Structure formats: C-alpha cells, structure tokens
C-alpha positions as CSV (number, residue, x, y, z in Angstrom):
1,M,95.2,73.4,113.3
2,T,96.0,71.9,116.7
3,S,99.3,71.8,118.4
4,G,100.1,70.1,121.7
5,A,102.8,71.0,124.2
6,Q,106.2,70.6,122.6
7,G,109.7,70.6,124.1
8,G,108.3,70.8,127.7
9,S,106.3,73.9,126.8
10,R,103.2,74.4,129.0
11,Y,101.4,76.0,126.1
12,Q,99.1,74.7,123.5
13,V,98.2,76.5,120.2
14,R,95.0,75.8,118.4
15,F,92.1,77.5,116.5
16,A,89.3,78.7,118.7
17,D,85.8,77.3,118.3
18,P,82.4,78.7,119.4
19,Q,82.7,76.9,122.8
20,D,85.7,79.2,123.6
21,R,83.5,82.3,124.0
22,E,84.0,82.6,127.7
23,L,87.7,82.0,127.4
24,V,88.0,85.0,125.0
25,V,85.7,87.1,127.3
26,R,88.0,86.5,130.3
27,F,91.1,87.2,128.2
28,N,89.6,90.5,127.0
29,E,88.8,91.5,130.6
30,R,92.3,90.8,131.8
31,I,94.1,92.7,129.1
32,A,91.6,95.7,129.5
33,E,92.5,95.8,133.2
34,G,96.1,95.8,132.2
35,G,95.6,98.9,130.0
36,I,95.5,97.3,126.6
37,D,92.9,99.1,124.4
38,Y,92.3,96.3,121.8
39,Q,89.7,93.6,122.3
40,Y,88.9,90.4,120.4
41,P,85.5,90.3,118.8
42,L,83.5,87.3,120.0
43,D,82.8,86.5,116.3
44,V,85.8,87.0,114.1
45,R,84.1,86.1,110.8
46,L,84.0,88.6,108.0
47,P,80.7,90.5,107.4
48,G,79.5,88.2,104.6
49,E,81.1,85.0,105.8
50,P,78.7,82.1,106.5
51,A,79.0,80.0,109.7
52,N,81.0,77.3,107.9
53,G,82.9,79.7,105.7
54,D,86.4,78.3,106.1
55,A,86.3,76.9,102.6
56,G,85.3,80.2,100.9
57,P,87.2,82.9,99.1
58,A,88.0,84.8,102.3
59,F,87.5,83.8,105.9
60,R,88.9,84.5,109.4
61,K,89.9,82.2,112.2
62,L,91.2,83.0,115.7
63,L,94.4,81.2,116.6
64,I,94.9,81.1,120.4
65,I,97.6,80.0,122.8
66,E,96.5,78.6,126.2
67,D,98.2,77.1,129.2
68,G,95.6,74.6,130.2
69,Q,93.7,77.1,132.3
70,E,93.3,80.3,130.3
71,M,93.9,81.8,126.9
72,R,97.2,83.8,127.0
73,G,97.3,85.3,123.5
74,G,95.7,85.3,120.1
75,L,96.0,86.2,116.5
76,I,93.3,86.4,113.9
77,L,94.2,84.9,110.5
78,H,92.3,86.3,107.6
79,H,92.7,83.7,104.8
80,T,92.6,84.9,101.2
81,T,94.6,84.9,98.0
82,L,97.2,87.2,96.5
83,F,98.1,87.5,92.8
84,V,101.9,88.2,92.6
85,R,103.2,88.9,89.1
86,G,100.4,86.7,87.8
87,E,101.1,83.8,90.3
88,E,98.2,82.9,92.5
89,R,99.4,82.5,96.1
90,P,97.4,81.8,99.3
91,F,98.3,84.0,102.3
92,C,96.9,85.4,105.5
93,W,96.4,88.8,106.9
94,S,97.6,88.6,110.5
95,L,95.3,90.8,112.7
96,L,95.3,91.8,116.4
97,P,98.4,89.9,117.7
98,I,97.8,90.3,121.4
99,S,99.6,88.6,124.3
100,E,99.0,88.6,128.0
101,G,102.8,88.7,128.2
102,T,102.5,92.5,127.5
103,I,101.1,92.9,131.1
104,E,102.3,89.8,132.8
105,R,106.0,88.7,132.4
106,T,105.0,85.1,133.3
107,H,103.6,84.9,129.7
108,S,106.3,86.8,127.9
109,M,107.0,84.0,125.5
110,A,103.4,83.3,124.6
111,M,103.3,85.6,121.5
112,L,106.6,84.2,120.1
113,I,105.4,80.7,120.4
114,L,102.0,81.6,118.9
115,M,103.7,83.4,115.9
116,K,106.0,80.4,115.4
117,H,103.0,78.1,115.0
118,A,101.2,80.7,112.8
119,L,104.1,80.8,110.4
120,E,104.3,77.0,110.3
121,Y,100.7,76.9,109.3
122,Q,101.0,79.7,106.7
123,P,104.6,81.1,106.1
124,F,103.2,83.9,103.9
125,L,101.7,86.3,106.5
126,T,101.1,90.1,106.1
127,G,99.8,92.8,108.4
128,L,98.2,96.2,107.5
129,G,97.3,99.0,109.8
130,V,99.1,98.9,113.2
131,G,98.6,102.6,114.0
132,S,102.1,103.4,115.3
133,M,105.6,101.9,114.9
134,D,106.0,102.4,118.6
135,E,103.3,99.9,119.4
136,D,104.3,96.5,120.8
137,A,102.9,94.6,117.8
138,A,105.0,96.7,115.4
139,Q,108.2,96.3,117.4
140,F,107.6,92.6,117.7
141,L,107.3,92.2,113.9
142,V,110.4,94.3,113.4
143,R,112.4,92.0,115.7
144,L,111.2,89.1,113.7
145,R,112.6,90.8,110.6
146,W,109.4,91.3,108.8
147,R,109.7,93.9,106.0
148,H,107.6,97.0,106.3
149,E,106.6,100.2,104.4
150,T,104.3,103.1,105.1
151,V,101.1,103.2,102.9
152,P,100.4,106.8,101.9
153,F,97.6,108.7,103.4
154,L,95.7,111.3,101.3
155,F,92.9,113.7,102.2
156,Y,90.7,116.2,100.3
157,P,89.4,119.3,102.2
158,V,85.7,119.3,101.1
159,R,84.8,122.0,103.6
160,P,88.1,123.8,104.4
161,A,86.9,126.0,107.3
162,R,85.3,123.1,109.1
163,L,88.4,121.0,108.5
164,L,90.8,123.6,110.0
165,K,88.4,124.1,112.9
166,G,88.2,120.4,113.5
167,L,92.0,119.9,113.4
168,E,92.5,122.8,115.8
169,Y,90.0,121.2,118.2
170,V,91.9,117.9,118.1
171,R,95.2,119.7,118.6
172,R,93.9,121.5,121.7
173,R,92.3,118.5,123.4
174,S,94.7,115.7,122.6
175,A,98.4,114.7,122.5
176,V,97.8,113.2,119.1
177,Q,100.2,114.7,116.5
178,V,98.0,116.4,113.9
179,A,100.3,119.3,113.3
180,G,101.7,117.7,110.1
181,L,98.2,117.3,108.6
182,A,97.3,120.9,109.5
183,A,100.6,122.2,108.1
184,A,100.1,120.2,104.9
185,Y,96.6,121.7,104.5
186,T,97.4,125.3,105.3
187,G,100.5,125.3,103.2
188,A,98.6,124.0,100.2
189,A,95.8,126.5,100.8
190,S,98.4,129.3,100.6
191,A,99.8,127.9,97.4
192,F,96.6,127.2,95.6
193,G,94.1,129.6,97.2
194,W,90.5,128.4,97.4
195,G,90.3,127.2,93.8
196,W,90.4,123.5,94.7
197,D,86.7,122.8,94.2
198,R,86.5,124.6,90.9
199,R,89.7,122.7,89.7
200,R,88.2,119.4,90.8
201,R,84.9,120.0,89.1
202,R,86.5,121.0,85.8
203,R,88.7,117.9,85.8
204,T,85.8,115.6,86.8
205,D,83.6,116.9,84.1
206,R,86.2,116.0,81.5
207,L,86.4,112.4,82.8
208,D,83.0,111.5,81.3
209,I,81.9,108.9,83.8
210,E,78.7,107.7,85.5
211,A,78.4,105.7,88.6
212,S,75.6,103.4,89.8
213,L,75.0,102.3,93.4
214,E,75.0,98.5,93.6
215,P,73.7,96.3,96.4
216,S,76.4,93.7,95.8
217,F,79.2,92.7,93.4
218,G,78.3,90.9,90.3
219,T,79.8,89.4,87.1
220,W,81.0,92.9,86.2
221,A,83.4,92.7,89.1
222,D,84.6,89.3,88.0
223,E,85.3,90.5,84.5
224,A,87.2,93.5,85.8
225,F,89.4,91.4,88.1
226,E,90.1,88.7,85.4
227,R,91.0,91.4,82.9
228,Y,93.2,93.7,84.9
229,R,94.7,91.8,87.8
230,S,97.9,91.1,85.8
231,D,98.3,94.9,85.4
232,Y,99.4,95.1,89.1
233,G,102.6,93.7,90.6
234,A,100.5,92.3,93.4
235,V,96.8,92.5,94.2
236,V,94.6,90.7,96.7
237,R,91.7,88.7,95.2
238,R,89.0,91.2,94.3
239,D,86.4,89.2,92.4
240,A,82.7,89.2,93.3
241,A,82.8,86.2,95.5
242,A,85.6,87.6,97.7
243,M,84.2,91.2,97.8
244,N,80.7,90.0,98.8
245,V,82.3,88.4,101.8
246,V,84.4,91.4,102.8
247,Y,81.6,94.0,102.0
248,R,78.5,92.0,102.8
249,E,75.7,92.0,100.2
250,G,73.1,94.6,101.2
251,D,75.3,96.1,104.0
252,P,74.1,99.7,104.0
253,R,77.3,101.0,105.6
254,Y,79.1,100.6,102.2
255,S,78.4,102.3,99.0
256,R,79.5,100.1,96.1
257,L,79.9,102.3,93.0
258,R,80.0,100.6,89.6
259,V,81.8,103.1,87.3
260,R,81.1,103.3,83.5
261,D,82.2,105.5,80.6
262,R,79.2,107.8,80.1
263,T,79.5,107.8,76.3
264,S,80.1,104.1,75.6
265,G,78.5,102.5,78.7
266,V,81.6,100.3,79.1
267,D,82.6,99.4,82.6
268,V,85.7,101.2,83.9
269,G,85.9,99.5,87.3
270,W,84.4,100.0,90.8
271,V,85.1,101.8,94.1
272,V,83.7,101.4,97.6
273,V,83.2,104.4,99.9
274,I,81.8,105.0,103.4
275,H,81.1,108.1,105.5
276,K,80.7,108.7,109.3
277,Q,79.9,111.6,111.5
278,M,82.7,111.5,114.1
279,S,82.1,112.7,117.7
280,G,85.1,113.7,119.8
281,D,87.5,111.5,117.8
282,D,91.2,111.8,118.6
283,Y,92.1,112.5,115.0
284,F,89.0,114.0,113.4
285,G,87.1,115.6,116.3
286,D,83.5,116.2,115.2
287,L,84.1,116.2,111.4
288,K,82.0,114.1,109.0
289,V,84.6,111.9,107.4
290,G,84.3,110.1,104.1
291,T,86.6,107.3,103.2
292,L,87.6,105.8,99.8
293,V,87.7,102.2,101.2
294,D,88.6,100.1,98.1
295,G,88.5,100.1,94.4
296,F,89.6,98.1,91.3
297,G,90.1,98.7,87.6
298,P,93.0,99.3,85.2
299,P,95.8,101.5,86.5
300,G,95.2,103.9,83.6
301,E,91.6,104.5,84.7
302,T,92.2,105.3,88.4
303,S,91.5,109.0,88.1
304,R,87.9,108.2,86.9
305,L,87.4,105.7,89.8
306,V,88.7,108.0,92.5
307,A,86.6,110.9,91.0
308,A,83.4,108.8,91.2
309,G,84.1,108.0,94.8
310,L,84.9,111.6,95.7
311,E,81.8,113.0,94.0
312,H,79.6,110.5,96.0
313,L,81.2,111.5,99.3
314,I,80.8,115.2,98.5
315,E,77.1,114.7,97.8
316,A,76.8,112.8,101.1
317,G,78.0,116.1,102.8
318,V,81.4,115.0,104.2
319,D,83.8,117.7,105.6
320,V,86.9,115.7,104.5
321,A,87.5,112.7,102.3
322,V,90.4,110.4,103.1
323,A,92.2,107.5,101.4
324,N,95.1,105.1,101.8
325,W,96.5,103.7,98.6
326,S,99.9,102.0,97.9
327,H,100.0,101.6,94.2
328,S,101.6,104.6,92.4
329,A,98.7,104.9,89.8
330,W,96.1,105.2,92.6
331,V,98.3,107.7,94.6
332,E,99.0,109.8,91.5
333,A,95.4,109.8,90.4
334,T,94.2,110.8,93.8
335,R,96.7,113.7,94.0
336,S,95.7,114.9,90.5
337,L,92.1,115.5,91.8
338,G,93.4,117.8,94.6
339,F,94.0,115.4,97.4
340,L,96.9,116.3,99.7
341,R,99.3,113.9,101.3
342,G,99.4,113.9,105.1
343,P,101.4,111.9,107.7
344,S,100.4,108.2,107.6
345,N,100.0,105.7,110.4
346,F,99.1,102.9,108.0
347,F,101.9,100.3,107.8
348,F,102.3,97.2,105.7
349,F,104.2,94.3,107.1
350,V,105.3,91.1,105.2
351,S,106.8,88.0,106.8
352,P,110.2,86.8,105.6
353,E,108.7,84.1,103.4
354,G,106.4,86.6,101.7
355,K,108.8,87.2,98.8
356,P,109.0,89.2,96.5
357,L,106.7,91.7,98.3
358,L,108.6,94.8,99.4
359,E,111.7,93.7,97.6
360,N,113.1,94.8,94.3
361,G,110.9,92.3,92.5
362,C,107.7,93.9,93.8
363,P,108.1,97.2,95.7
364,L,105.2,99.0,97.5
365,P,104.3,101.3,94.5
366,D,103.6,98.1,92.4
367,I,101.2,96.6,95.1
368,H,97.6,97.5,95.2
369,L,96.5,98.0,98.8
370,A,93.6,100.1,100.1
371,R,92.0,101.1,103.4
372,G,89.7,98.1,103.2
373,D,92.5,95.5,103.2
374,G,93.8,93.9,106.3
375,D,91.6,94.7,109.3
376,G,89.5,97.1,107.2
377,P,88.5,100.7,107.8
378,G,88.3,100.4,111.6
379,R,86.9,103.4,113.5
380,L,86.1,105.1,110.2
381,L,83.4,102.5,109.5
382,P,79.9,103.7,110.7
383,S,77.5,101.4,112.5
384,E,74.0,101.0,111.2
385,D,72.9,103.1,114.1
386,D,75.2,105.9,113.0
387,L,73.6,105.8,109.6
388,A,70.1,106.0,111.1
389,T,71.1,109.0,113.1
390,E,72.5,110.8,110.1
391,E,69.3,110.3,108.2
392,Q,67.2,112.0,110.9
393,P,66.3,115.6,110.1
C-alpha cells in the first residue's frame, strides 16, 4: 500500500520496508524523549514469519505516515483470518497506534490520517490489549466509534502466601491499583479457606486427561480447528500453519500441550502456556507468573484443557497462574477450577465495519479470544535468557 499526498496534505502513508530502519529508530528516540513508553520493534514480523511472509496465514507489516523528512506516526497491521458464524473473513489486528502528534501539536492530525488509510486498506480492524481506557490510543478509538468490551482476567493463587506478599509489595511501591485484585483474593480466601488446592486436585483427577509437550503444531491442530471452529460465534484462525507462525516451531518460551483423553487416547484439544520470574514488576512484583496464553478445542471440553495448562504451570513452580478469556465456556471452565476473577485491563476494540462482533449477532461471550491474540502476552513472555536463568540451580 502506498498513498501520496492528497487534498494538499503534506503527509504520505505507506508500508515501511527494511530500508526504513533509521527512520523508525529516530521516531522511537523522539517519542521516548517526549515521555511515550512504547517503542516500535525494528522487525515487526511474527516469531515464525519468514522474511517474505506477507502471503502466509499470519503476518505483520508496519504502516507509517511521513512528511517527506521523518516518520510521524505508525500502526502495525497483523493480517490473519477470523471465522464469524462460519464465514471466513480477512481482518487485521491493529497494534501500537503511535503518533508524534501526542507530543507535538504540529502533527496532531497524523494519526487520524493514518487510521483513515488503514481502514481503506482493511475496513475490518480490531485491537486487543491497550492497558487502560485512559490511554490516548483507547480514547482515540472511542472517538472513532469503535465498539469495545473488557476481556475477563482470571488468576489462580498457587502459592497464597507469596501472592499476598507480592501484591502488598506492589501496593507499597507503586501507584498501580492492585487493591481490587488483593480484595478479590482475600475475600475468596475467607469464604473457601485454604482448600483450593485439594479441590482442584480432586476435580482434575476426575477429568481423566494426559498432556504431551509438542515442539510445534501438527495435523492434530488442523483436525481440531476444522472440527470445532463452527462451535464458536467467532474465532481467529488457529490451525497448525497459523499457530506455528504465532508460536514459532521450537521456541522454548512456549509450552505447547496436546491434550488427550487418558482412557481412549482421543485428542481433546490443545493449550499454550508460558511462565516468567518477574523482578520489580509494577503489577506482580517478584512473583513467578504463569500464563495460559492460548488454547483450542470444543467448548464442552474447556475444563480439561485449562486443567492441563494449570497442572503444567504448577509443576513449573509458579506463584500465580493468570488467564484472559472472552468466551463464556472458557471463563466458566477456568472459574470451576478455582480461578478468581480480578480487575481487567485487557480491552477488545472493533472497527465500525467489523460487524457483527460486539453486537447482538456476536457478543463477547460468543467470541474466543485469549491472551496470545492481538499483540500477544507482552511483558508476561519470558526471554530465552530468562529461561536460562530459571534453569540455573
């Protein structure tokens, strides 16, 4: 996509190419000096995306707006496919909408012009994450009349004493509002006592499952997606080809769990988990945090899939396990295993042309979204150096 100046505009909108590296570096430096915390990666490709991956099942490109001298704003477009009530529809996740207009009024129209061109290129855009409805990006989308809902956040206190200590540490050192999370946990502790773990073990034992660690997604993932995708009101493409791009084959940061019925050996579905030792994190302090990143299978089997992921994280020694799910079956299954619901800062936005998402025809509880969708698990994702450090005695 290339767009020249129109209507007397001094701006040009186009997709960045490898030769634009220094342009992006200078833009990152200017916005950092202006107090913006976000930065564009110099390579926006997905982990498993090849250099020429813009014809694959999932790929990312950076759309930029420039004025003949410098880049003044950008938007990463993550191209993939959504299945809505059985209809296959191309769409893009819109990631990191950042404009220099936030810190320099001269460029206050840059993001509006950029978004106009993005929507002409792909009218069906969505966003997931954001962090706060007070952020400029969220308020910008609200003004453009994008529909939005909050994706539930759930957490399981694997080590209750460490969790409470960690939350208290965060509360003392930061202005971050964690009081709701602490209240949810302590309130539930009073109601249920310390029988959580015993309750979970009894329920998990009855689920009769076994899980195997897989280096990549195979035909078993294709078969599951083909068989069960129509069971959801809307679901992002989750076959092997797409998942091996999002969660790169052999990437040690992700644990890909293929879940089967222990008695029959029949596949139930799959779940992806990660874990990271945090250090001075604004939300989790020094806790070891496990995340249920993604999963797929029939809605009626979600308890078995979540249980497989949780058991793996407990064996990895996490202090707390967290998840973000939108579909009602995944939320209810996670709650049934003892997870608590806390305040969420994970927001789902849909452009006006993204019908029927977040309308009566396809409300949020019918849509399958997970933490790995959109811009992915973010700061919860460990680096390979983090994993090496964890393995040291």
